[in-house]
C-alpha positions, 0 to 999 in steps of 0.5 A: 693962163693960156687963152685956149683954156679960158671960158670966154663969155660963158661959152664953155671950155675952149680947145680940144676935150682930149689929146690926139691918139698917140698911135694914130695921131688923129684927134679923139672924138668924144661920144655925142649925145643921141639925137632926138630922132634917134632916141624916138626911133629907139623908143618905138622899137622898144615899145614894139619889142615890149608888145611882142613879149606880151601879145605877139599875135597883135603884131602879125601883119602890121608894119610900123613907120615914123614920120616927123609930122602928120601929112594927111590929105583930109583934115583931122577932126577936132582941134588936136593934132593926131599922135599916130595913125592906124591904116587898114590892110589893103590887098597889096599892102599890110596894115600900118601904124604910123607914129608922128614924132614931133607931136609926141615930143611936144606933149612929153615933159621928159625923155622917160615920159616920151617913152611911156607916151610912145608905148601907150600910143602904139598900144592904142593904135594896135587896139583900134587896128586889130579890134583887141582890147588895150588890156589884152595887148598890154595885160600888165599895164606896162605903159604906166611904168617904164622899166627901160629908162 
């Protein structure tokens, strides 16, 4: 048995996973799993798309942003870190909903749970920002059931 194929110290298979492409001579690169940040951005875009299907009027004049952690000049109230922030419109800026990635990831038990939590958080922030009820923005209660897992 050659040393390149041995599983030394339980670290996994050694050597290339695929042979080089015979036409180009370059090594094959297997697909990598999606990073946490990319998955989170996809979850936010999916949540906004789902809200646009149910209540497109709630998204008029609202922009969305993603930050890793909250960076606020004033301390938030209570002992909990905020999951998102809704900022009112100013004369030179549209309304904003900022979603904080790390606190949401910390509270979710799985990737499916993260999608549901992101969706519910965005619906609640839009409700607070627009003055509409959560049931009006999400009439089917789609946050309970993630059909895009």
